[in-house]
C-alpha positions, 0 to 999 in steps of 0.5 A: 555489537554485531558480528563484523561479517554483518558489514561485509556489504560496505566495501562493495557499496562504497566501491560501486559509488566510485564506479558510478561517479564518472557517469554523472555527465554522460548517463546514456551508457549507464542506462544501457548497462542497467538494461543489460544488468537485468538481462544478465540476472535473468530478472525482469526490470522493475518500472523506473519510468512511465511505460518503463521507457528509461531516459535518465536515472540517478545513482541512489535509485541504482542502489535501490535496485537491490535494496528493496523490501520483500526482495528475494535474497536470491534475486538480490544477489543476482542483481548485485553479481550482474552489477559487479560484472558490468561495473568491474567492482572488485570487492566481494559480493556481499553475503549478509544484508541484515540491517541494511535500510531498504526502500518500499517496493512501491516508492523505490525511485528517488524521482517522480516519473515524467511528466511530473518530474522537474527538470533539475530533479535527477541532476541535483541528485547526482550533485548530492551524490558527488558532493557526498563522496567528496565529503567522505574523503575530505570532511572540510567545511567547504565540502560540508556546505556543498553537501548541505546545499544539495541535501536541502534541495533533494530532500524537498523534492516530490516523493523524497524525505528523511528516510530516502535521502539519508538512506542513500547517503548511508549506502554510498558512505556508511562510515560517514553518513547517518541513516535516519530511516524509520527504524534508526529514528525510532531506535535513537529517539524512542527505543529507550536504548540511548540515554534520555539526557543525550537524546534531549540534546538532539534536534527534533526530526521533522518529515523533511529535515534541514541539512543543518539539523541532520549534521547536528544529529550526526555530529552528536551521534558520532561523538556519542559512539566514541564514548567508552560507555557506549557498546556501539562503535559506528553508524553501521553498528548503530543501524544494525542494532536498530534493525535487530532490536526493532525486529525483536520488539515487533515479534514480541508485540505481534501476537498481542496486536493481532488479537487486539486488532481482531477485537477492534474490527469485530463487525466491520468490513474486511479490509482489502490489504494494500489496496488504497481507497479514498475516504471522506471525513467530516471534521470539526476544527475545534469547538465551533470551528474555533481553530479553523482559520489557524488550521487553514492558514497553516495547511494542517488539521488537528485532533486535540487530546494533547493530554494523552501524548503521541497517538502513534504510541498506542497499540489499540483503541482500548489503550487510548481509552484507558489513558484518557481515563487515567489523565482525565475522568475515570468515570467516562467511557471515552468510546467515541473519543478513542475511536476518533483519535485512533482513526485520525492516527491510523486509518486516515491517509494521504489522498483522503478528502476532509470536509471541515464543519462548524457545528451541526449545520454549516460546512466551512471548508474542504481539503485533501490530506497530504501527510501521515499522522505527526506528533508535534509536542512543541505546539501549544495546542493540538499537538496531533496533526496531519498536513492538509491542502485546503482547497476551499474556505467559506460557508455552505449549508450542511446537506441532508439535515444535521451533521454528526456531533463527533469531531471526526466521522468517516462519511465514506459509507454514506454515499448519498451524503458524500455526493451532496457534500461534493456537489457543494464545491462543483462551482469552484473547479479551478481550486480542485487540483489535487495531484500528484497523489503520492499514494496513487502514483507509486510504481507497481510492476510485474515483479511486485505482482509476483512478489505479492501474489502466489502465481508463477510468471507463466500464468501471469503472462497468460492472464495479461495476454488474455485480458489484453486481447479479450478485454473481459476476463473472469477469474474463477476458482475455489474460495481462498485462492485469492481472486480479489487480491489478484484482481486489483494487483493485476490491474496495477501491474498492467498500469505500472502504478498504483492508481486507485482512481482507475480501478473500481470494484462492485459486488453483484447480488440477486438484487443488483440491477441495471439501474445500479449498474448503468442508470435508473430512476430513484426517489427524491426527498420531495417525493419525486424521482430523478435519473441517477447514473450507475457505477459502470456508467460513471466509470466509463465516463471517467475513462472516456476523457483519458487517453485510449492508451491509459487502461481503466479496470472495472472489477466485479466480485461474485459476477455469477450471483447477479441476474446478468441479462438484467444488469448488463442490458444492451451492454451485452454487445458494447463490451465485446472487444470489436464493439468498443467505441460503438454507441447505442441509445440507453434505455432511460435517457435520450443519450448515446453511450459507448464502452471506451476501448481503455476499459477492461472488465475483471469478474470473479466467481467461485466455482465451488458455489453449488447454489448458482445457475450456469452463467448466461451463454451470451455473456460467457462467450464475451469473457475469457475464463482463467482458472486460479489454482491454490498456490502452495507450490509457488516460490512465493508461498514456499518462501513465506512457509519457510519464514514461519519456521513451524513444523506444525504449519508445514504438516498442515500444508502437506495434509491440505495438499493431499486433501486437494488431490482427493478433492480434485479426483472426486467426481462430484467436486473437482479442481475448482473445489480445492482449498486455496492458500489464502486461508493460511496467508499473512500469519505472523505466528503459528500457535496451536490456537491459530492453526486450530482456529483455521481448521475448526472454523474455516476448513471443517465447515467447508468439508462438511458442505463438500461431503454432506452426503458422505459424512464418513469421508468428511470425518476421515479428513477432519480427523487428519487435519486435527491430528497434524496440529495436535 
């Protein structure tokens, strides 16, 4: 059982609910208070509406303002204190937040932004709020029916589900309502902490559970918690214990998962964590598409392999392979099969495009993935599924010869084939509506940027001002300062949402050309040539049809590695801020082309790269240059460092900061060669092996290159780095 101090938040949360209720019928004064709360707290208000022009809000989103993942506790207390003052809440300010369910920062409102929001979305949330408070005071059948009505309405609105709706109810009345967020659901159904026979009596939890099922679970849990043989007493203790135990399990598995993940990803491209890209999948709906009609009619796709059970229970491909061997045939490798099931459960995501195939030569449909992986053990076959919005059903010849034999293939790297697959469906444009894509519409604002990126607010404001004024900015700095990580999140923070469709990234190299960037002639299969558009041309055309107030961001990694005069050609002039919208005739086509005013270019370059010549002056004057320094002294990195609680890690960082001072004062190097914080980011543990690996295989080779003509100086700092982690 948790210490009672863990629940000193409950009186404040409950009293705040009563203070909010009078605003149900007149919310304009409430909106003014929300704005003033952030002014009092001295914190920038997060995005709560498109362009942050706040015109309405629901009560659960107000609780979400101080119940977000990754929110600094100091900021949380500032907001709560300002709320207490604004709403005259008499209960004490909470001092402990352990175990309170929190929202994902990128999905922290209970409503969609305009124009995607329906007229009744926010009013219905207020009805649920008031009905829930009434039920907390009087649990009559009539009051339960009223809660049930609005529970079913709100949980089925866009962007909501079990986790958010039950979390909101738990915040306002934790003694009455059960929280069914991911941690609680796992603890109740899968942790093994509750008796198996009891768990079997509970309804299965669907992604959007009905109120009748929710109250069935809640009633049974409430009765269970009153039993003498149960160590927990109420929903608060249950929620806290679910949080505590899941944290324990996560820590125990972290090292093993990280090691396995590194083995599984050997030879693969490094993922840009947190940045979502649409993938294209070729998929067989059963042998010879035997299940295609069922899947199409039910809006799902299934992967099979029912014998091994819930795919989300496996920590690696190796575990999947071993289970396949145990359940089926120990003499087979199951390498490709485990790869497919792993991708289906862990790598595919909402917004991805699926092409359904029949055999090796026929395409039978196209769809858009709508859900995460789901396990449905009550299905007779294909218990492993995802929800899909199928947009096409028919028969098309597979382009480019023969399709892969595998059940599931990620075709994203094969851009030519993907282009041909997409071209099959151009004739049916009326069926192509795919929005809203939840992953592309999640809010992302300045606060989220500053929580994600080790940069202070002053530098962020400067960077945004430069990009807004100049339209073209180059992020320069030493390797490891997070230039790529910053670039995409900078774009999202200016947009206000995570919209990958308005961000494109390319990498320049010595062979990159105008033909790749704008357009050029490419050989065809029949021996001829065709005019193909380049990445920047297509991106500008996409931006051109949108509003001038809707920004698009074209990101160029390693911008100084390409032959810039050759790549940009006549665009030298067109990318200037005052030349946007002016048309010029292109080299390869009888066509006038302009760079739209809503296109922003972000380039990246390593100032420590000795092999690169100076950038072309004509291009240099068209860009603003922003120097990115290591972020060891930022609030974000300091908080991250404190969370690791590692003396050796602290000593290593102190040594690196001293080393950076030496590098910065070295006449042959300078500040642009300092060691960046990214070498040390996202560590889950700081074992001797982990820290030694960073020093031996990342930092030491860098120092040997920096001071190749001063080996004694290099060796001195190599010895210093090694000594602090012994």
